[in-house]
N, C-alpha and C positions, 0 to 999 in steps of 0.2 A: 504494500500500500504506500502510495506517495504522499508525503506531507509537505506542504509549501514551506520553503525556507524563508518566505517573506511574511509568514504568519505573525500576528500580533501577540502571540503567546508570550507572556512575560518570562517564561522559563527558558525561552530560546532567544538568542540574538546572534546576529552575524558579527564576526570580528576577525581580525588578523592577529590573533594571540600567538605568542611564541610557544606553541605546543610542539612537543618533540615527535612530530610525524612528518613523513614524506608521502607524496601522492603522485600517482601516474594514472594513465587510462589505457585499457587494453580491450581488444575484442578477439576472443578465441576463434580459431579456424572454423569450428562447428557452429559459431554464431554469425559468421560472415553473411551479409545480405539479409540480416534481420535487424530488429531494433534492440537486441540484447547485447549488453557490454558489461564491463566491470571497471570499478575504481580500484586501483591497486594501492593499498595503504601499507606503509612500512613504519614500524615503531622505531624511531631513531634513538630513543632513550633507554634507560635500564628498568624503569618501573612499568608494571602492567598497565595497559590502557584498554578500556572497553569501548568499542565503537558501536553505536546504536543506529547509525544511518549514514548514507553516502549519496552524493550526486555530483553533477557537473554544472558549472555556470559559464556559459559561452554564447555569444550572439548567434553563432552558426546553428546551434541546437538550442533555441530559446526555451526559457523556463528554469525554475530554480527548485525543482522537486527534490526531496530527500527521500531515498528509498530505505525502508527499515531493514536493519540487520542486527545481529547480536553476536559479536565476535570479540574475544579477548586476545589482545596482542601482547605477547611477551617481548622483552627487550630484544631488538634486532629482527623480529619476525615480520614477514610480509604475507599478506592475505589479499586475495581478489574478492571483492564484494559486489554483488550483482546490482545492476541498474538498468533502466530502460531509456533509450534515446527517444526524444520527441521528434516530430517532423522537422526537417531542416528548414532554415530560412536562407534561401539562396541569394538574397539581396544583402545579407549581413557582411560586415567587415571581417574577413577571415584572419586578418592580422591581429585581431584583438587577443589578449592573453587568455589562455584557458585556465580556469580555476576549478579546484575541487572543493566540494562541500563535505566536511566530515564532522559528524555529530558525536560528541563524547559527553556522557553524564549530563544531558540536557543542554549542552552548549554547542552552538554551531560555529565551526571554524572555517574560514576561507583561506585556501593555500594554493600556491602555484602548482600546476601540473608540470612534470619534468619534460624535457625536450622530446623523449621518445613518445610519451603519451600525447603531447601536443601534435607531433607529426601524425600519429595514428588517427586522432579524431578529425584532423583536417583532411586526411586522405579519405576517410569515410564520407565526410561532407562533400568533397569534390566529386566523388563517385556518384553519390545520390543526386547531386544537383545536375551533373552531366546527363544522367538518365531522365531527370525531369525535363530538362531543356529539349532533349530529343523527343520525348513523349508528346510535348506540346506541338511539335512540327510533323513527326511521322511515327508510325508504328513499326517497330523492328521485331520480327517474329520468325521462328523456325517454320519452314514449309511443312505441309501435311504429308507429303509423299516421300518415302525413303525406300531405297532398295540396295541390296548387297551387290557389289561389283568386284571385279578383280583388277587390281592396279599393280602391274608388274609382278603378278603371281601372289600378291597379298590381298586378303579380303578387306574391303572398305565399305562403309555405309554412306551412300551418296544421297544427298537431298539438297536443301536450299535454305538460304536466308532471304526473307521477304521484307521489302521496305514499301510501306503504303502511306501516302501523304495524308495528313489530317488537316493542316492549315498552314498559312504563311507561305511566302514565296521563296524561302531560303533553299539553296541547293544543299543536298545531303549526299555525303559520299562515305562509303566504307573503305578505309585505307589500310587495314591490317586485321589479321586474325591470330589468335594465340590459343593453343590447346591447354591441357592441364598436366598434372603430374603423371597421368596415365594415357592421355589421348592426344593425338594430333588433330587439329582442325585446319584444313587447307582448302584453298579455292581450287575448283576443277580447272579453271582457266586463269592463268596468271597475267594480270594486267594492272596498270596503275592509272587511277585508283582501281581497286577491285570492283567497285560498283558505284555508279553515279545516278542519283535521282535528280534529274534536271528540274528547273523551276516550272516547266510546262508538263511534267510527268506526274501521274498519280500513283504509279506503281513500278517497281523494278525488282528483279530477282537475281540472286547470286548463287549459282551452283557451288556446293561445298561437299567435302568428304570428311568423314570421321573415321579414325582408325587407331590402331595401336602405335604408340611412340617407341616401342621396343622394350619397355619395362615389363618383364614377365615374372619377376620374383614374387614370392608369396606375400611379402609385406605390401608391395605396390598393389597387387590384385585384391587383397583382402582387407588392407588397413587404411587405404586412402580415404580421407574425409572431404577431398576437394576434386574428386574425379570429374564431376560434371559442371564445375565452374569454369566456363569457357569465355574468352574475352574477344570482343569485337571493337576495333578502333573506328569511331564515327566522327566525321567532320561536318559541322554546320556552317555553311557559307565559307568565309575565309578564316574562321576561328581555328585555333589549334585543335587537332583531333583529341577526342576524349575516349577513355576506355569504358565500355559498357560490358557488364558481366551477364551472361545468359546461361540458362540451364534447360536442356531438352525435357520434354514431357516423359512420363514414366514408361510409356511404350517404346519410345525412341531410346531411352537409357538402356532398357533391357536388350534391344537389338544391338546397340553399340557394344555392350559387354559380351554378347555372343560373338561378335566380330573380333574383339580383342582376344578372347579365349582361343578362337580358331587360328588367329595369327600367331599366338604364343605356342600352340601345339605344332603348327607348321614350322616354326622357327627352331 
């Protein structure tokens, strides 16, 4: 349950008190592309500290909610405490400092998030805002039809990426593709850019192929948490390309795994 850090509750007040705590921000791999994240708190002192709530204060993800926790930190101990990111404000000043909200014994402390945590939250903000800007102009989706083909003796799943215009006159281009720890994502025809949706076009299709990247060890096949996080570089107008993460639907994921297993057996 979130409790507003701007509450008038006399037992809580925001301050930059010299508490012996350090703060960072992390998002675990299995939480990527969700609103779940953690405030990483370290007890820099020797005395035990009980943390009863955490949150983040930054214009890119507005709001000052404090998410309840109940963790005792021994001297030198670091613990990740769960929080939920609000919707991003893509007009915000991303250069503003990122602050952590850490509640101890009814007192709410505001402290700087370290450099690694600042980079992490800004990276998430850039990714979410790039996806939002693209969604306002065009819909990027996987095609509905996929088939297994042989590419130089290796099985691949061939299908397409589809760009469908929604609004605006901006040109949209796909400039790059990137697979995952287990998969290759490649264009069927290599050109630059890979696909262009001109200002007078409503729809464009890019043939692509999914297949094994050669990793066939048991750890890669059975332990990967990011197998289906595939990246597409998209450019709107003359802006710098931004990376959009896409995940195939369940049926396509199953077909891709069949292709990967077949390629590993053949290899």
